[in-house]
PAVEX-479353 format. One record per residue (C-alpha): residue in three letters; x negated, z, y. Coordinates in nm, 3 decimals. Example, Ala and Ser with C-alpha at 12.3 -4.5 7.8 and 13.67 -1.06 7.14 Angstrom:
REM residues 2
- ALA_-1.230_0.780_-0.450 $
- SER_-1.367_0.714_-0.106 $
***
This chain:
REM residues 86
- MET_-11.124_9.600_18.080 $
- LEU_-10.784_9.505_17.946 $
- LEU_-10.684_9.172_17.797 $
- ILE_-10.315_9.105_17.750 $
- GLU_-10.197_8.808_17.545 $
- ILE_-9.832_8.723_17.604 $
- SER_-9.700_8.588_17.276 $
- ASN_-9.334_8.525_17.360 $
- ALA_-9.336_8.368_17.708 $
- ARG_-9.096_8.088_17.609 $
- GLU_-8.841_8.337_17.478 $
- VAL_-8.866_8.552_17.792 $
- VAL_-8.809_8.251_18.019 $
- ARG_-8.531_8.123_17.790 $
- LYS_-8.347_8.456_17.831 $
- ARG_-8.383_8.430_18.209 $
- VAL_-8.274_8.067_18.253 $
- GLY_-8.012_8.044_17.979 $
- ARG_-7.929_7.754_17.748 $
- LEU_-7.906_7.492_18.022 $
- GLY_-8.249_7.573_18.161 $
- GLU_-8.398_7.594_17.813 $
- ARG_-8.446_7.217_17.811 $
- LEU_-8.672_7.242_18.117 $
- ILE_-8.920_7.479_17.954 $
- GLY_-9.244_7.290_17.912 $
- LYS_-9.128_7.000_18.131 $
- ILE_-9.065_7.153_18.472 $
- VAL_-9.107_7.524_18.402 $
- ASP_-9.439_7.653_18.266 $
- ALA_-9.322_7.957_18.070 $
- ASP_-9.667_8.116_18.046 $
- SER_-9.729_8.090_18.422 $
- GLN_-9.385_8.226_18.512 $
- VAL_-9.421_8.528_18.285 $
- GLU_-9.779_8.590_18.401 $
- LYS_-9.673_8.587_18.768 $
- ALA_-9.391_8.833_18.700 $
- LEU_-9.621_9.058_18.497 $
- ILE_-9.891_9.051_18.767 $
- GLN_-9.637_9.154_19.030 $
- GLU_-9.514_9.443_18.815 $
- MET_-9.870_9.554_18.739 $
- GLU_-9.964_9.541_19.106 $
- THR_-9.668_9.763_19.197 $
- ALA_-9.743_10.010_18.917 $
- PHE_-10.115_10.024_19.002 $
- GLN_-10.039_10.100_19.367 $
- GLU_-9.798_10.378_19.265 $
- PHE_-10.070_10.534_19.044 $
- GLY_-10.341_10.496_19.310 $
- ILE_-10.534_10.238_19.106 $
- GLU_-10.740_9.969_19.277 $
- ALA_-10.803_9.670_19.052 $
- ARG_-10.856_9.298_19.029 $
- ILE_-10.601_9.118_18.813 $
- LEU_-10.706_8.775_18.690 $
- SER_-10.482_8.514_18.536 $
- VAL_-10.706_8.289_18.329 $
- GLN_-10.671_7.996_18.098 $
- GLY_-10.900_7.941_17.804 $
- PRO_-10.959_8.262_17.607 $
- SER_-10.826_8.265_17.257 $
- LEU_-10.802_8.537_16.995 $
- GLU_-10.885_8.441_16.639 $
- GLY_-10.754_8.702_16.402 $
- SER_-10.823_9.054_16.521 $
- THR_-11.201_9.039_16.550 $
- ILE_-11.308_8.724_16.739 $
- LEU_-11.241_8.651_17.105 $
- GLN_-11.352_8.318_17.251 $
- LEU_-11.397_8.329_17.628 $
- PRO_-11.415_7.992_17.802 $
- LEU_-11.244_8.081_18.133 $
- ASN_-11.056_7.882_18.391 $
- VAL_-10.931_8.128_18.655 $
- LYS_-10.574_8.041_18.761 $
- GLU_-10.502_8.333_18.993 $
- VAL_-10.677_8.642_19.125 $
- ARG_-10.496_8.935_19.282 $
- ASP_-10.684_9.228_19.436 $
- VAL_-10.477_9.545_19.432 $
- LYS_-10.567_9.777_19.718 $
- LEU_-10.412_10.106_19.809 $
- GLN_-10.195_10.099_20.117 $
- ASN_-10.236_10.379_20.368 $
***
């Protein structure tokens, strides 16, 4: 199982929307959700190319404390099943 914590979502969205859109981050645009959706799409494409079937879950709640403790209260935001296309 892989866990990926995106630590610079605001900066990624800021680069995409520019200075004008920067003011909308956190008000209209949820930076974390936007980056997660883009990452899920890229992962799905890569998994299909490698012949990998997987379930990708976007969740809210887990937090990493230091490098040794992971707290896992989960609220599933999105689930994507990656299946191979024939």
